[in-house]
Structure formats: structure tokens, C-alpha cells
All heavy atoms as a GROMACS GRO file, in nm:
protein
  651
    1MET      N    1  10.824   1.939  11.226
    1MET     CA    2  10.699   1.921  11.160
    1MET      C    3  10.670   1.767  11.147
    1MET      O    4  10.755   1.688  11.111
    1MET     CB    5  10.712   1.982  11.027
    1MET     CG    6  10.592   1.978  10.948
    1MET     SD    7  10.593   2.071  10.790
    1MET     CE    8  10.610   2.235  10.848
    2THR      N    9  10.546   1.733  11.174
    2THR     CA   10  10.509   1.588  11.160
    2THR      C   11  10.465   1.555  11.019
    2THR      O   12  10.425   1.646  10.942
    2THR     CB   13  10.406   1.547  11.260
    2THR    OG1   14  10.279   1.616  11.212
    2THR    CG2   15  10.429   1.597  11.399
    3ARG      N   16  10.470   1.422  10.998
    3ARG     CA   17  10.409   1.374  10.871
    3ARG      C   18  10.273   1.426  10.845
    3ARG      O   19  10.225   1.467  10.737
    3ARG     CB   20  10.425   1.226  10.861
    3ARG     CG   21  10.419   1.172  10.717
    3ARG     CD   22  10.469   1.027  10.727
    3ARG     NE   23  10.455   0.966  10.597
    3ARG     CZ   24  10.542   0.974  10.503
    3ARG    NH1   25  10.651   1.039  10.526
    3ARG    NH2   26  10.527   0.919  10.387
    4ASP      N   27  10.185   1.422  10.947
    4ASP     CA   28  10.045   1.460  10.938
    4ASP      C   29  10.028   1.607  10.907
    4ASP      O   30   9.942   1.652  10.830
    4ASP     CB   31   9.964   1.427  11.067
    4ASP     CG   32   9.934   1.275  11.088
    4ASP    OD1   33   9.948   1.201  10.979
    4ASP    OD2   34   9.904   1.235  11.190
    5GLU      N   35  10.118   1.688  10.963
    5GLU     CA   36  10.119   1.826  10.937
    5GLU      C   37  10.150   1.865  10.800
    5GLU      O   38  10.093   1.949  10.731
    5GLU     CB   39  10.213   1.903  11.032
    5GLU     CG   40  10.166   1.905  11.176
    5GLU     CD   41  10.281   1.971  11.272
    5GLU    OE1   42  10.401   1.936  11.247
    5GLU    OE2   43  10.235   2.016  11.376
    6VAL      N   44  10.252   1.785  10.744
    6VAL     CA   45  10.290   1.800  10.597
    6VAL      C   46  10.174   1.774  10.508
    6VAL      O   47  10.139   1.841  10.424
    6VAL     CB   48  10.412   1.724  10.568
    6VAL    CG1   49  10.442   1.729  10.413
    6VAL    CG2   50  10.532   1.768  10.649
    7PHE      N   51  10.108   1.655  10.540
    7PHE     CA   52   9.991   1.612  10.459
    7PHE      C   53   9.873   1.719  10.460
    7PHE      O   54   9.802   1.751  10.368
    7PHE     CB   55   9.930   1.477  10.494
    7PHE     CG   56   9.999   1.364  10.428
    7PHE    CD1   57  10.097   1.282  10.492
    7PHE    CD2   58   9.972   1.334  10.293
    7PHE    CE1   59  10.159   1.188  10.431
    7PHE    CE2   60  10.034   1.234  10.222
    7PHE     CZ   61  10.136   1.152  10.296
    8SER      N   62   9.852   1.775  10.582
    8SER     CA   63   9.745   1.880  10.596
    8SER      C   64   9.780   2.003  10.506
    8SER      O   65   9.686   2.045  10.432
    8SER     CB   66   9.744   1.908  10.746
    8SER     OG   67   9.639   2.015  10.758
    9LYS      N   68   9.903   2.049  10.520
    9LYS     CA   69   9.948   2.160  10.437
    9LYS      C   70   9.941   2.127  10.287
    9LYS      O   71   9.897   2.206  10.198
    9LYS     CB   72  10.083   2.206  10.468
    9LYS     CG   73  10.091   2.286  10.600
    9LYS     CD   74  10.228   2.333  10.626
    9LYS     CE   75  10.235   2.429  10.747
    9LYS     NZ   76  10.364   2.496  10.759
   10LEU      N   77   9.979   2.005  10.251
   10LEU     CA   78   9.981   1.961  10.110
   10LEU      C   79   9.840   1.962  10.057
   10LEU      O   80   9.819   1.991   9.939
   10LEU     CB   81  10.050   1.823  10.093
   10LEU     CG   82  10.207   1.828  10.081
   10LEU    CD1   83  10.251   1.682  10.069
   10LEU    CD2   84  10.248   1.918   9.968
   11ASN      N   85   9.747   1.912  10.135
   11ASN     CA   86   9.611   1.912  10.090
   11ASN      C   87   9.560   2.051  10.049
   11ASN      O   88   9.501   2.064   9.944
   11ASN     CB   89   9.520   1.866  10.199
   11ASN     CG   90   9.511   1.703  10.191
   11ASN    OD1   91   9.490   1.655  10.086
   11ASN    ND2   92   9.494   1.643  10.305
   12GLU      N   93   9.605   2.156  10.126
   12GLU     CA   94   9.563   2.294  10.092
   12GLU      C   95   9.635   2.333   9.959
   12GLU      O   96   9.564   2.396   9.886
   12GLU     CB   97   9.601   2.385  10.212
   12GLU     CG   98   9.518   2.355  10.334
   12GLU     CD   99   9.368   2.370  10.302
   12GLU    OE1  100   9.329   2.471  10.242
   12GLU    OE2  101   9.303   2.282  10.362
   13VAL      N  102   9.761   2.307   9.951
   13VAL     CA  103   9.839   2.331   9.830
   13VAL      C  104   9.770   2.266   9.709
   13VAL      O  105   9.747   2.326   9.601
   13VAL     CB  106   9.984   2.302   9.832
   13VAL    CG1  107  10.056   2.318   9.706
   13VAL    CG2  108  10.043   2.376   9.952
   14PHE      N  109   9.740   2.140   9.717
   14PHE     CA  110   9.682   2.078   9.598
   14PHE      C  111   9.556   2.131   9.569
   14PHE      O  112   9.516   2.146   9.452
   14PHE     CB  113   9.661   1.918   9.636
   14PHE     CG  114   9.791   1.837   9.598
   14PHE    CD1  115   9.903   1.842   9.676
   14PHE    CD2  116   9.788   1.761   9.489
   14PHE    CE1  117  10.007   1.759   9.642
   14PHE    CE2  118   9.897   1.682   9.443
   14PHE     CZ  119  10.011   1.675   9.530
   15ARG      N  120   9.467   2.160   9.672
   15ARG     CA  121   9.332   2.219   9.644
   15ARG      C  122   9.344   2.347   9.569
   15ARG      O  123   9.266   2.383   9.483
   15ARG     CB  124   9.251   2.225   9.784
   15ARG     CG  125   9.215   2.098   9.826
   15ARG     CD  126   9.158   2.103   9.974
   15ARG     NE  127   9.128   1.978  10.024
   15ARG     CZ  128   9.128   1.944  10.150
   15ARG    NH1  129   9.134   2.031  10.238
   15ARG    NH2  130   9.096   1.837  10.182
   16ASP      N  131   9.443   2.436   9.615
   16ASP     CA  132   9.476   2.561   9.549
   16ASP      C  133   9.514   2.549   9.411
   16ASP      O  134   9.454   2.612   9.317
   16ASP     CB  135   9.567   2.641   9.631
   16ASP     CG  136   9.582   2.781   9.580
   16ASP    OD1  137   9.479   2.858   9.552
   16ASP    OD2  138   9.698   2.828   9.567
   17VAL      N  139   9.612   2.462   9.384
   17VAL     CA  140   9.674   2.455   9.252
   17VAL      C  141   9.577   2.394   9.150
   17VAL      O  142   9.564   2.440   9.038
   17VAL     CB  143   9.800   2.363   9.264
   17VAL    CG1  144   9.858   2.318   9.126
   17VAL    CG2  145   9.907   2.435   9.337
   18PHE      N  146   9.497   2.290   9.191
   18PHE     CA  147   9.398   2.228   9.104
   18PHE      C  148   9.253   2.282   9.120
   18PHE      O  149   9.170   2.243   9.048
   18PHE     CB  150   9.401   2.071   9.126
   18PHE     CG  151   9.533   2.015   9.098
   18PHE    CD1  152   9.621   1.961   9.192
   18PHE    CD2  153   9.573   1.991   8.961
   18PHE    CE1  154   9.742   1.906   9.164
   18PHE    CE2  155   9.691   1.938   8.933
   18PHE     CZ  156   9.770   1.892   9.038
   19ASP      N  157   9.249   2.385   9.207
   19ASP     CA  158   9.116   2.447   9.219
   19ASP      C  159   9.003   2.356   9.251
   19ASP      O  160   8.898   2.348   9.175
   19ASP     CB  161   9.086   2.540   9.101
   19ASP     CG  162   8.974   2.638   9.126
   19ASP    OD1  163   8.959   2.682   9.245
   19ASP    OD2  164   8.899   2.681   9.037
   20ASP      N  165   9.029   2.261   9.333
   20ASP     CA  166   8.926   2.153   9.374
   20ASP      C  167   8.934   2.130   9.517
   20ASP      O  168   9.026   2.079   9.574
   20ASP     CB  169   8.968   2.023   9.295
   20ASP     CG  170   8.876   1.919   9.315
   20ASP    OD1  171   8.776   1.924   9.407
   20ASP    OD2  172   8.892   1.816   9.246
   21GLU      N  173   8.828   2.171   9.588
   21GLU     CA  174   8.822   2.156   9.733
   21GLU      C  175   8.799   2.019   9.776
   21GLU      O  176   8.808   1.986   9.903
   21GLU     CB  177   8.710   2.256   9.796
   21GLU     CG  178   8.742   2.399   9.780
   21GLU     CD  179   8.862   2.434   9.852
   21GLU    OE1  180   8.882   2.399   9.973
   21GLU    OE2  181   8.951   2.514   9.788
   22GLU      N  182   8.771   1.925   9.689
   22GLU     CA  183   8.745   1.787   9.719
   22GLU      C  184   8.874   1.700   9.728
   22GLU      O  185   8.862   1.594   9.779
   22GLU     CB  186   8.649   1.726   9.622
   22GLU     CG  187   8.517   1.801   9.615
   22GLU     CD  188   8.437   1.792   9.736
   22GLU    OE1  189   8.427   1.696   9.803
   22GLU    OE2  190   8.388   1.910   9.777
   23ILE      N  191   8.979   1.755   9.679
   23ILE     CA  192   9.115   1.678   9.677
   23ILE      C  193   9.147   1.644   9.824
   23ILE      O  194   9.158   1.732   9.906
   23ILE     CB  195   9.222   1.751   9.597
   23ILE    CG1  196   9.183   1.753   9.457
   23ILE    CG2  197   9.351   1.690   9.624
   23ILE    CD1  198   9.293   1.831   9.371
   24SER      N  199   9.188   1.521   9.841
   24SER     CA  200   9.246   1.472   9.973
   24SER      C  201   9.358   1.382   9.939
   24SER      O  202   9.329   1.274   9.888
   24SER     CB  203   9.148   1.412  10.060
   24SER     OG  204   9.196   1.381  10.182
   25VAL      N  205   9.482   1.423   9.948
   25VAL     CA  206   9.594   1.336   9.909
   25VAL      C  207   9.644   1.246  10.011
   25VAL      O  208   9.622   1.265  10.135
   25VAL     CB  209   9.716   1.426   9.858
   25VAL    CG1  210   9.681   1.512   9.734
   25VAL    CG2  211   9.769   1.512   9.968
   26THR      N  212   9.689   1.130   9.965
   26THR     CA  213   9.748   1.020  10.058
   26THR      C  214   9.890   1.002  10.008
   26THR      O  215   9.931   1.059   9.902
   26THR     CB  216   9.667   0.888  10.054
   26THR    OG1  217   9.680   0.846   9.924
   26THR    CG2  218   9.523   0.914  10.077
   27ALA      N  219   9.967   0.908  10.080
   27ALA     CA  220  10.096   0.896  10.035
   27ALA      C  221  10.091   0.820   9.897
   27ALA      O  222  10.186   0.836   9.812
   27ALA     CB  223  10.158   0.784  10.142
   28GLU      N  224  10.000   0.750   9.859
   28GLU     CA  225   9.989   0.676   9.732
   28GLU      C  226   9.936   0.768   9.615
   28GLU      O  227   9.955   0.728   9.498
   28GLU     CB  228   9.905   0.558   9.742
   28GLU     CG  229   9.961   0.447   9.829
   28GLU     CD  230   9.930   0.474   9.980
   28GLU    OE1  231   9.839   0.541  10.009
   28GLU    OE2  232  10.016   0.436  10.055
   29THR      N  233   9.885   0.885   9.649
   29THR     CA  234   9.826   0.970   9.531
   29THR      C  235   9.945   1.011   9.435
   29THR      O  236  10.052   1.042   9.470
   29THR     CB  237   9.777   1.106   9.600
   29THR    OG1  238   9.671   1.068   9.698
   29THR    CG2  239   9.716   1.196   9.493
   30ASN      N  240   9.898   0.995   9.305
   30ASN     CA  241   9.997   1.026   9.200
   30ASN      C  242   9.918   1.103   9.093
   30ASN      O  243   9.794   1.126   9.099
   30ASN     CB  244  10.070   0.904   9.146
   30ASN     CG  245   9.978   0.804   9.089
   30ASN    OD1  246   9.889   0.835   9.018
   30ASN    ND2  247  10.005   0.682   9.125
   31ALA      N  248   9.993   1.136   8.986
   31ALA     CA  249   9.933   1.215   8.879
   31ALA      C  250   9.808   1.153   8.810
   31ALA      O  251   9.715   1.213   8.766
   31ALA     CB  252  10.035   1.245   8.775
   32ASP      N  253   9.811   1.019   8.820
   32ASP     CA  254   9.690   0.943   8.751
   32ASP      C  255   9.564   0.967   8.838
   32ASP      O  256   9.454   0.939   8.788
   32ASP     CB  257   9.722   0.794   8.747
   32ASP     CG  258   9.833   0.763   8.647
   32ASP    OD1  259   9.855   0.853   8.555
   32ASP    OD2  260   9.903   0.661   8.655
   33ASP      N  261   9.573   0.997   8.968
   33ASP     CA  262   9.460   1.002   9.050
   33ASP      C  263   9.393   1.143   9.041
   33ASP      O  264   9.275   1.166   9.097
   33ASP     CB  265   9.508   0.984   9.196
   33ASP     CG  266   9.568   0.844   9.217
   33ASP    OD1  267   9.512   0.753   9.154
   33ASP    OD2  268   9.668   0.828   9.297
   34ILE      N  269   9.462   1.243   8.977
   34ILE     CA  270   9.405   1.375   8.977
   34ILE      C  271   9.389   1.428   8.836
   34ILE      O  272   9.492   1.431   8.767
   34ILE     CB  273   9.484   1.476   9.059
   34ILE    CG1  274   9.494   1.441   9.204
   34ILE    CG2  275   9.428   1.617   9.038
   34ILE    CD1  276   9.579   1.519   9.288
   35GLU      N  277   9.265   1.438   8.784
   35GLU     CA  278   9.234   1.456   8.646
   35GLU      C  279   9.317   1.563   8.583
   35GLU      O  280   9.373   1.543   8.469
   35GLU     CB  281   9.089   1.490   8.632
   35GLU     CG  282   9.043   1.499   8.495
   35GLU     CD  283   8.894   1.524   8.473
   35GLU    OE1  284   8.823   1.499   8.579
   35GLU    OE2  285   8.854   1.577   8.372
   36ASP      N  286   9.341   1.679   8.643
   36ASP     CA  287   9.398   1.785   8.579
   36ASP      C  288   9.557   1.800   8.598
   36ASP      O  289   9.629   1.887   8.570
   36ASP     CB  290   9.338   1.922   8.627
   36ASP     CG  291   9.202   1.939   8.586
   36ASP    OD1  292   9.168   1.898   8.469
   36ASP    OD2  293   9.124   2.003   8.652
   37TRP      N  294   9.609   1.691   8.654
   37TRP     CA  295   9.752   1.689   8.686
   37TRP      C  296   9.830   1.647   8.562
   37TRP      O  297   9.847   1.530   8.528
   37TRP     CB  298   9.785   1.586   8.797
   37TRP     CG  299   9.917   1.596   8.862
   37TRP    CD1  300  10.027   1.655   8.813
   37TRP    CD2  301   9.963   1.545   8.985
   37TRP    NE1  302  10.138   1.635   8.898
   37TRP    CE2  303  10.096   1.571   9.002
   37TRP    CE3  304   9.895   1.469   9.088
   37TRP    CZ2  305  10.171   1.531   9.118
   37TRP    CZ3  306   9.964   1.426   9.201
   37TRP    CH2  307  10.103   1.457   9.218
   38ASP      N  308   9.874   1.752   8.494
   38ASP     CA  309   9.963   1.727   8.378
   38ASP      C  310  10.105   1.792   8.404
   38ASP      O  311  10.136   1.839   8.510
   38ASP     CB  312   9.889   1.793   8.247
   38ASP     CG  313   9.868   1.941   8.269
   38ASP    OD1  314   9.927   2.001   8.356
   38ASP    OD2  315   9.774   1.984   8.192
   39SER      N  316  10.191   1.796   8.294
   39SER     CA  317  10.320   1.844   8.322
   39SER      C  318  10.328   1.988   8.359
   39SER      O  319  10.402   2.026   8.442
   39SER     CB  320  10.392   1.825   8.185
   39SER     OG  321  10.340   1.894   8.078
   40LEU      N  322  10.236   2.073   8.304
   40LEU     CA  323  10.236   2.217   8.343
   40LEU      C  324  10.189   2.233   8.490
   40LEU      O  325  10.252   2.301   8.568
   40LEU     CB  326  10.143   2.293   8.252
   40LEU     CG  327  10.136   2.452   8.290
   40LEU    CD1  328  10.260   2.505   8.281
   40LEU    CD2  329  10.036   2.510   8.201
   41SER      N  330  10.084   2.169   8.526
   41SER     CA  331  10.026   2.170   8.667
   41SER      C  332  10.128   2.110   8.762
   41SER      O  333  10.139   2.153   8.881
   41SER     CB  334   9.894   2.115   8.678
   41SER     OG  335   9.896   1.975   8.646
   42HIS      N  336  10.204   2.016   8.717
   42HIS     CA  337  10.316   1.958   8.799
   42HIS      C  338  10.425   2.062   8.842
   42HIS      O  339  10.453   2.072   8.953
   42HIS     CB  340  10.377   1.839   8.735
   42HIS     CG  341  10.483   1.772   8.822
   42HIS    ND1  342  10.450   1.684   8.920
   42HIS    CD2  343  10.610   1.782   8.815
   42HIS    CE1  344  10.553   1.644   8.979
   42HIS    NE2  345  10.662   1.682   8.924
   43ILE      N  346  10.452   2.144   8.743
   43ILE     CA  347  10.549   2.250   8.769
   43ILE      C  348  10.497   2.355   8.866
   43ILE      O  349  10.557   2.404   8.960
   43ILE     CB  350  10.586   2.328   8.631
   43ILE    CG1  351  10.669   2.227   8.552
   43ILE    CG2  352  10.665   2.452   8.671
   43ILE    CD1  353  10.692   2.269   8.401
   44ASN      N  354  10.362   2.393   8.834
   44ASN     CA  355  10.294   2.480   8.931
   44ASN      C  356  10.288   2.436   9.082
   44ASN      O  357  10.307   2.503   9.172
   44ASN     CB  358  10.152   2.521   8.882
   44ASN     CG  359  10.157   2.593   8.760
   44ASN    OD1  360  10.251   2.675   8.730
   44ASN    ND2  361  10.052   2.584   8.675
   45LEU      N  362  10.259   2.303   9.080
   45LEU     CA  363  10.250   2.222   9.214
   45LEU      C  364  10.388   2.226   9.280
   45LEU      O  365  10.388   2.263   9.402
   45LEU     CB  366  10.197   2.093   9.197
   45LEU     CG  367  10.188   1.995   9.309
   45LEU    CD1  368  10.086   2.052   9.409
   45LEU    CD2  369  10.154   1.858   9.278
   46VAL      N  370  10.490   2.192   9.213
   46VAL     CA  371  10.620   2.191   9.276
   46VAL      C  372  10.657   2.328   9.331
   46VAL      O  373  10.709   2.352   9.443
   46VAL     CB  374  10.730   2.129   9.176
   46VAL    CG1  375  10.872   2.164   9.234
   46VAL    CG2  376  10.704   1.991   9.149
   47VAL      N  377  10.631   2.437   9.245
   47VAL     CA  378  10.664   2.575   9.285
   47VAL      C  379  10.588   2.609   9.410
   47VAL      O  380  10.632   2.663   9.504
   47VAL     CB  381  10.635   2.672   9.170
   47VAL    CG1  382  10.646   2.819   9.225
   47VAL    CG2  383  10.742   2.642   9.061
   48ALA      N  384  10.452   2.580   9.410
   48ALA     CA  385  10.370   2.605   9.523
   48ALA      C  386  10.410   2.526   9.647
   48ALA      O  387  10.410   2.581   9.763
   48ALA     CB  388  10.221   2.579   9.498
   49VAL      N  389  10.453   2.398   9.636
   49VAL     CA  390  10.497   2.335   9.758
   49VAL      C  391  10.635   2.384   9.810
   49VAL      O  392  10.651   2.400   9.924
   49VAL     CB  393  10.523   2.179   9.716
   49VAL    CG1  394  10.593   2.104   9.830
   49VAL    CG2  395  10.384   2.110   9.689
   50GLU      N  396  10.718   2.415   9.715
   50GLU     CA  397  10.846   2.478   9.755
   50GLU      C  398  10.816   2.613   9.836
   50GLU      O  399  10.880   2.632   9.942
   50GLU     CB  400  10.946   2.509   9.637
   50GLU     CG  401  11.001   2.384   9.573
   50GLU     CD  402  11.078   2.417   9.443
   50GLU    OE1  403  11.050   2.520   9.389
   50GLU    OE2  404  11.163   2.335   9.420
   51LYS      N  405  10.738   2.693   9.784
   51LYS     CA  406  10.693   2.819   9.850
   51LYS      C  407  10.630   2.797   9.995
   51LYS      O  408  10.672   2.848  10.086
   51LYS     CB  409  10.607   2.903   9.767
   51LYS     CG  410  10.576   3.041   9.823
   51LYS     CD  411  10.492   3.111   9.729
   51LYS     CE  412  10.461   3.256   9.776
   51LYS     NZ  413  10.378   3.329   9.692
   52GLU      N  414  10.538   2.704   9.996
   52GLU     CA  415  10.469   2.674  10.119
   52GLU      C  416  10.559   2.626  10.232
   52GLU      O  417  10.551   2.658  10.349
   52GLU     CB  418  10.358   2.581  10.102
   52GLU     CG  419  10.286   2.525  10.222
   52GLU     CD  420  10.209   2.635  10.281
   52GLU    OE1  421  10.153   2.720  10.215
   52GLU    OE2  422  10.180   2.631  10.411
   53PHE      N  423  10.658   2.529  10.195
   53PHE     CA  424  10.746   2.477  10.296
   53PHE      C  425  10.885   2.535  10.298
   53PHE      O  426  10.962   2.492  10.388
   53PHE     CB  427  10.761   2.315  10.270
   53PHE     CG  428  10.634   2.250  10.290
   53PHE    CD1  429  10.540   2.220  10.183
   53PHE    CD2  430  10.589   2.207  10.412
   53PHE    CE1  431  10.413   2.157  10.212
   53PHE    CE2  432  10.474   2.133  10.439
   53PHE     CZ  433  10.384   2.111  10.337
   54GLY      N  434  10.909   2.630  10.217
   54GLY     CA  435  11.046   2.690  10.221
   54GLY      C  436  11.167   2.601  10.185
   54GLY      O  437  11.261   2.609  10.242
   55VAL      N  438  11.130   2.522  10.085
   55VAL     CA  439  11.234   2.415  10.040
   55VAL      C  440  11.255   2.425   9.887
   55VAL      O  441  11.178   2.500   9.829
   55VAL     CB  442  11.187   2.273  10.064
   55VAL    CG1  443  11.167   2.244  10.219
   55VAL    CG2  444  11.061   2.234   9.997
   56LYS      N  445  11.365   2.370   9.842
   56LYS     CA  446  11.386   2.362   9.706
   56LYS      C  447  11.416   2.215   9.665
   56LYS      O  448  11.498   2.151   9.727
   56LYS     CB  449  11.508   2.449   9.666
   56LYS     CG  450  11.476   2.601   9.660
   56LYS     CD  451  11.404   2.638   9.528
   56LYS     CE  452  11.386   2.787   9.522
   56LYS     NZ  453  11.289   2.820   9.434
   57PHE      N  454  11.350   2.176   9.551
   57PHE     CA  455  11.379   2.048   9.496
   57PHE      C  456  11.460   2.063   9.368
   57PHE      O  457  11.443   2.157   9.291
   57PHE     CB  458  11.249   1.976   9.452
   57PHE     CG  459  11.148   1.955   9.574
   57PHE    CD1  460  11.024   2.006   9.565
   57PHE    CD2  461  11.186   1.885   9.688
   57PHE    CE1  462  10.938   1.993   9.661
   57PHE    CE2  463  11.094   1.868   9.786
   57PHE     CZ  464  10.969   1.917   9.787
   58SER      N  465  11.552   1.959   9.341
   58SER     CA  466  11.626   1.962   9.223
   58SER      C  467  11.537   1.914   9.116
   58SER      O  468  11.444   1.846   9.137
   58SER     CB  469  11.756   1.879   9.240
   58SER     OG  470  11.714   1.735   9.238
   59MET      N  471  11.577   1.941   8.986
   59MET     CA  472  11.506   1.892   8.871
   59MET      C  473  11.499   1.743   8.879
   59MET      O  474  11.388   1.680   8.862
   59MET     CB  475  11.569   1.937   8.741
   59MET     CG  476  11.483   1.896   8.620
   59MET     SD  477  11.332   1.973   8.608
   59MET     CE  478  11.380   2.141   8.564
   60GLY      N  479  11.607   1.673   8.914
   60GLY     CA  480  11.603   1.527   8.911
   60GLY      C  481  11.507   1.477   9.023
   60GLY      O  482  11.438   1.376   8.997
   61GLU      N  483  11.498   1.544   9.141
   61GLU     CA  484  11.402   1.502   9.248
   61GLU      C  485  11.254   1.518   9.194
   61GLU      O  486  11.183   1.431   9.223
   61GLU     CB  487  11.428   1.585   9.369
   61GLU     CG  488  11.559   1.557   9.442
   61GLU     CD  489  11.590   1.651   9.555
   61GLU    OE1  490  11.541   1.764   9.543
   61GLU    OE2  491  11.649   1.615   9.651
   62THR      N  492  11.227   1.622   9.128
   62THR     CA  493  11.088   1.643   9.092
   62THR      C  494  11.054   1.543   8.981
   62THR      O  495  10.944   1.498   8.976
   62THR     CB  496  11.072   1.787   9.034
   62THR    OG1  497  11.157   1.804   8.925
   62THR    CG2  498  11.091   1.893   9.135
   63GLN      N  499  11.144   1.496   8.904
   63GLN     CA  500  11.120   1.394   8.803
   63GLN      C  501  11.105   1.254   8.856
   63GLN      O  502  11.041   1.169   8.802
   63GLN     CB  503  11.223   1.402   8.696
   63GLN     CG  504  11.220   1.532   8.605
   63GLN     CD  505  11.326   1.530   8.512
   63GLN    OE1  506  11.441   1.480   8.521
   63GLN    NE2  507  11.314   1.627   8.418
   64LYS      N  508  11.181   1.232   8.968
   64LYS     CA  509  11.175   1.089   9.034
   64LYS      C  510  11.051   1.077   9.122
   64LYS      O  511  11.015   0.957   9.144
   64LYS     CB  512  11.308   1.079   9.114
   64LYS     CG  513  11.431   1.067   9.036
   64LYS     CD  514  11.554   1.044   9.135
   64LYS     CE  515  11.673   1.048   9.049
   64LYS     NZ  516  11.790   1.032   9.154
   65MET      N  517  10.997   1.180   9.165
   65MET     CA  518  10.868   1.159   9.263
   65MET      C  519  10.765   1.076   9.200
   65MET      O  520  10.716   1.122   9.088
   65MET     CB  521  10.818   1.297   9.298
   65MET     CG  522  10.907   1.373   9.402
   65MET     SD  523  10.813   1.519   9.452
   65MET     CE  524  10.958   1.635   9.454
   66LYS      N  525  10.737   0.968   9.252
   66LYS     CA  526  10.628   0.882   9.196
   66LYS      C  527  10.504   0.904   9.264
   66LYS      O  528  10.401   0.875   9.207
   66LYS     CB  529  10.680   0.731   9.214
   66LYS     CG  530  10.801   0.689   9.141
   66LYS     CD  531  10.826   0.543   9.156
   66LYS     CE  532  10.950   0.506   9.080
   66LYS     NZ  533  11.064   0.476   9.173
   67ASN      N  534  10.494   0.965   9.375
   67ASN     CA  535  10.374   0.982   9.447
   67ASN      C  536  10.386   1.083   9.556
   67ASN      O  537  10.503   1.132   9.582
   67ASN     CB  538  10.319   0.855   9.515
   67ASN     CG  539  10.405   0.785   9.597
   67ASN    OD1  540  10.482   0.847   9.676
   67ASN    ND2  541  10.425   0.651   9.583
   68VAL      N  542  10.283   1.127   9.623
   68VAL     CA  543  10.279   1.235   9.726
   68VAL      C  544  10.362   1.182   9.840
   68VAL      O  545  10.436   1.262   9.906
   68VAL     CB  546  10.133   1.268   9.760
   68VAL    CG1  547  10.140   1.367   9.881
   68VAL    CG2  548  10.064   1.332   9.646
   69GLY      N  549  10.368   1.066   9.875
   69GLY     CA  550  10.452   1.009   9.982
   69GLY      C  551  10.594   1.052   9.970
   69GLY      O  552  10.656   1.080  10.070
   70GLU      N  553  10.655   1.029   9.849
   70GLU     CA  554  10.778   1.056   9.821
   70GLU      C  555  10.803   1.207   9.832
   70GLU      O  556  10.916   1.256   9.885
   70GLU     CB  557  10.827   1.015   9.690
   70GLU     CG  558  10.821   0.860   9.672
   70GLU     CD  559  10.882   0.809   9.547
   70GLU    OE1  560  10.934   0.884   9.464
   70GLU    OE2  561  10.879   0.688   9.526
   71MET      N  562  10.708   1.295   9.798
   71MET     CA  563  10.712   1.428   9.812
   71MET      C  564  10.726   1.470   9.963
   71MET      O  565  10.808   1.552  10.000
   71MET     CB  566  10.592   1.503   9.749
   71MET     CG  567  10.606   1.658   9.756
   71MET     SD  568  10.462   1.727   9.679
   71MET     CE  569  10.494   1.709   9.505
   72VAL      N  570  10.640   1.396  10.036
   72VAL     CA  571  10.637   1.428  10.192
   72VAL      C  572  10.777   1.387  10.251
   72VAL      O  573  10.835   1.465  10.329
   72VAL     CB  574  10.533   1.353  10.260
   72VAL    CG1  575  10.542   1.346  10.406
   72VAL    CG2  576  10.392   1.405  10.213
   73ASP      N  577  10.836   1.274  10.204
   73ASP     CA  578  10.961   1.233  10.250
   73ASP      C  579  11.070   1.338  10.227
   73ASP      O  580  11.146   1.374  10.313
   73ASP     CB  581  11.004   1.105  10.197
   73ASP     CG  582  10.924   0.979  10.236
   73ASP    OD1  583  10.848   0.991  10.346
   73ASP    OD2  584  10.918   0.887  10.164
   74LEU      N  585  11.069   1.392  10.116
   74LEU     CA  586  11.168   1.496  10.069
   74LEU      C  587  11.144   1.620  10.152
   74LEU      O  588  11.250   1.691  10.198
   74LEU     CB  589  11.155   1.535   9.914
   74LEU     CG  590  11.228   1.439   9.820
   74LEU    CD1  591  11.199   1.477   9.679
   74LEU    CD2  592  11.386   1.439   9.846
   75ILE      N  593  11.019   1.662  10.168
   75ILE     CA  594  10.998   1.782  10.252
   75ILE      C  595  11.040   1.760  10.390
   75ILE      O  596  11.106   1.852  10.455
   75ILE     CB  597  10.843   1.804  10.254
   75ILE    CG1  598  10.795   1.860  10.108
   75ILE    CG2  599  10.805   1.917  10.354
   75ILE    CD1  600  10.646   1.869  10.097
   76LEU      N  601  11.016   1.648  10.459
   76LEU     CA  602  11.066   1.615  10.584
   76LEU      C  603  11.220   1.608  10.594
   76LEU      O  604  11.277   1.664  10.692
   76LEU     CB  605  10.999   1.489  10.649
   76LEU     CG  606  10.846   1.495  10.665
   76LEU    CD1  607  10.792   1.355  10.694
   76LEU    CD2  608  10.828   1.595  10.781
   77GLN      N  609  11.276   1.559  10.493
   77GLN     CA  610  11.429   1.563  10.494
   77GLN      C  611  11.476   1.692  10.490
   77GLN      O  612  11.571   1.725  10.553
   77GLN     CB  613  11.475   1.475  10.370
   77GLN     CG  614  11.617   1.461  10.349
   77GLN     CD  615  11.655   1.394  10.216
   77GLN    OE1  616  11.575   1.313  10.168
   77GLN    NE2  617  11.771   1.425  10.173
   78ARG      N  618  11.421   1.780  10.395
   78ARG     CA  619  11.485   1.909  10.386
   78ARG      C  620  11.441   1.994  10.517
   78ARG      O  621  11.521   2.084  10.553
   78ARG     CB  622  11.398   1.991  10.275
   78ARG     CG  623  11.428   1.948  10.139
   78ARG     CD  624  11.574   1.986  10.102
   78ARG     NE  625  11.600   1.963   9.959
   78ARG     CZ  626  11.614   1.846   9.904
   78ARG    NH1  627  11.592   1.737   9.972
   78ARG    NH2  628  11.654   1.834   9.773
   79ALA      N  629  11.342   1.972  10.591
   79ALA     CA  630  11.318   2.044  10.712
   79ALA      C  631  11.417   2.012  10.817
   79ALA      O  632  11.440   2.094  10.909
   79ALA     CB  633  11.174   2.000  10.760
   80LYS      N  634  11.484   1.895  10.810
   80LYS     CA  635  11.598   1.857  10.902
   80LYS      C  636  11.722   1.917  10.869
   80LYS      O  637  11.808   1.917  10.954
   80LYS     CB  638  11.598   1.703  10.908
   80LYS     CG  639  11.474   1.630  10.966
   80LYS     CD  640  11.497   1.489  10.971
   80LYS     CE  641  11.365   1.426  11.035
   80LYS     NZ  642  11.383   1.278  11.027
   81GLU      N  643  11.741   1.962  10.743
   81GLU     CA  644  11.874   2.003  10.700
   81GLU      C  645  11.901   2.150  10.747
   81GLU      O  646  11.811   2.229  10.783
   81GLU     CB  647  11.874   2.007  10.545
   81GLU     CG  648  11.877   1.862  10.493
   81GLU     CD  649  11.881   1.854  10.338
   81GLU    OE1  650  11.859   1.968  10.272
   81GLU    OE2  651  11.888   1.742  10.286
   0.00000   0.00000   0.00000
């Protein structure tokens, strides 16, 4: 899976979780960039991402993610394992 493919799938997940078809995430996108991204929606987002990509993140990993780029890096890392 390429980085672009991950971003494409993530865009769909973000749009679904936040119910906003206008969302387009980049590597730099973070919680400050999306109005409804709070702690509860973060949990829903992580669960949706895990389900979409068939991966699991540890609690520490989910807390350390500073932006979508770091999430993509973890997804790609898990895909290789």
C-alpha cells in the first residue's frame, strides 16, 4: 500500500467520522484543523482507522500522534509487519 492510497482511504474515514464531505487531510492535519475533533471523536476516529486498515494502535501510540502524517507512518509500518 502506498502513502497516497493510505491518504485516500483516510480521507473517507475522516469524512465518515466527522460527517463532513469537505474534509481533505494532509500530513500536517491535526485536531486543531477540524472543528469537531475532540477526545470522543478521536476515539471514534482511531477505532474507524483500525477497522479500515486492519491494524491496532496501542494507547501510547494514539496519544503520541501529533498529526495525520504520523498516523499514516504507523499504518504503513503495521502493513509491513
